[in-house]
C-alpha positions in Angstrom: 153.2 47.7 132.9 153.2 45.6 136.1 153.3 41.9 137.0 150.7 41.0 139.6 149.7 37.4 140.7 150.8 35.8 137.4 149.2 38.5 135.2 150.6 41.3 133.1 148.8 44.5 133.9 149.0 47.5 131.5 148.0 50.9 132.9 147.9 54.4 131.3 150.7 56.5 132.6 148.8 59.7 133.4 146.1 58.4 135.6 147.1 54.7 136.1 143.8 53.5 134.6 144.0 49.8 133.7 144.0 49.3 130.0 144.4 45.5 129.9 145.1 42.5 132.1 146.9 39.8 130.3 147.0 36.3 131.8 150.4 34.6 131.9 150.0 31.2 130.3 151.2 27.9 131.7 154.9 27.6 131.3 155.7 31.2 132.2 158.7 30.8 134.4 159.8 34.4 135.2 158.7 37.9 135.6 158.0 39.0 132.0 160.1 41.4 129.9 157.8 43.6 127.8 158.2 45.7 124.6 155.6 48.0 123.1 155.4 48.5 119.4 156.2 52.2 118.5 152.6 52.9 117.6 151.4 51.4 121.0 149.1 48.9 119.4 151.0 45.8 120.3 152.8 44.5 123.3 155.4 41.7 123.2 155.7 39.8 126.5 158.6 37.5 127.0 157.5 34.9 129.6 160.1 32.2 129.5 163.2 31.0 127.8 161.2 29.9 124.8 157.8 31.6 125.3 156.7 35.0 124.0 153.2 36.4 123.5 152.1 39.4 121.4 149.0 41.2 122.5 146.9 43.5 120.4 146.1 46.2 123.0 143.5 47.9 120.8 141.5 44.7 120.2 142.4 43.5 123.7 143.3 40.0 122.5 146.2 37.7 122.2 147.6 38.1 118.7 150.6 35.6 118.5 152.1 32.9 120.5 155.8 32.6 119.8 158.4 29.9 120.7 160.9 32.7 121.5 161.5 35.3 124.2 163.5 37.6 121.9 161.7 39.9 119.6 161.8 43.5 118.3 159.4 45.7 116.5 160.3 47.8 113.4 160.2 51.5 113.8 157.0 51.7 111.8 155.4 48.9 113.9 154.6 46.9 110.7 157.1 44.1 111.3 158.1 42.0 114.3 161.6 40.3 114.1 161.7 37.1 116.2 164.8 35.1 117.1 163.8 31.6 116.2 165.5 28.4 117.3 168.0 27.4 116.0 169.7 30.4 114.6 166.9 31.8 112.5 165.2 35.2 112.3 161.5 35.2 111.6 159.8 38.4 110.2 156.1 38.7 111.0 153.7 41.1 109.3 151.7 42.8 112.1 148.8 43.6 109.8 148.2 39.9 108.9 150.0 38.3 112.0 151.7 35.9 109.6 155.4 35.1 109.3 156.4 36.5 105.9 160.1 35.5 105.9 162.5 33.2 107.7 166.1 34.2 107.5 168.1 31.2 108.5 171.8 30.6 109.2 172.7 27.8 111.5 176.4 28.6 111.5 177.8 30.5 114.5 178.3 34.2 114.0 181.9 35.3 113.7 183.0 38.9 113.8 184.7 40.0 110.5 188.4 40.2 110.7 190.3 43.4 109.9 193.5 43.4 107.8 195.6 42.5 110.9 193.5 39.5 111.7 191.8 41.1 114.7 188.1 40.6 115.2 186.4 43.9 114.3 183.5 44.9 116.7 182.7 47.9 114.5 181.1 45.8 111.8 177.4 46.2 111.3 174.7 44.1 109.5 171.6 45.3 107.8 168.6 43.1 107.0 166.5 44.3 104.0 163.3 42.6 102.7 
């Protein structure tokens, strides 16, 4: 993946053949960060503080426009988790390209306290459907 003249260019690793050229939309304010889905079908492109695009590389088309530059694919590539403003987490079904859940908590996150009152950084959180 490269960034050339305001476009994101995706090339095959072995022979550098161009697979797709994705135009950066108006409002893109920085060199993009990219994340591939584990199955290689989708590419998330973070283009600005509140702008992200998801491209379907097999269909060679833009699949989603998101008002967030923070997202992660599930290991099976079926779900995209998107940090939505303010303080929510949207879950998108990649088969239908629809948001299926919105987990929302506007309160600031606080690390759990151990029995001595110290913030425990060893805590973990798990989100289940």
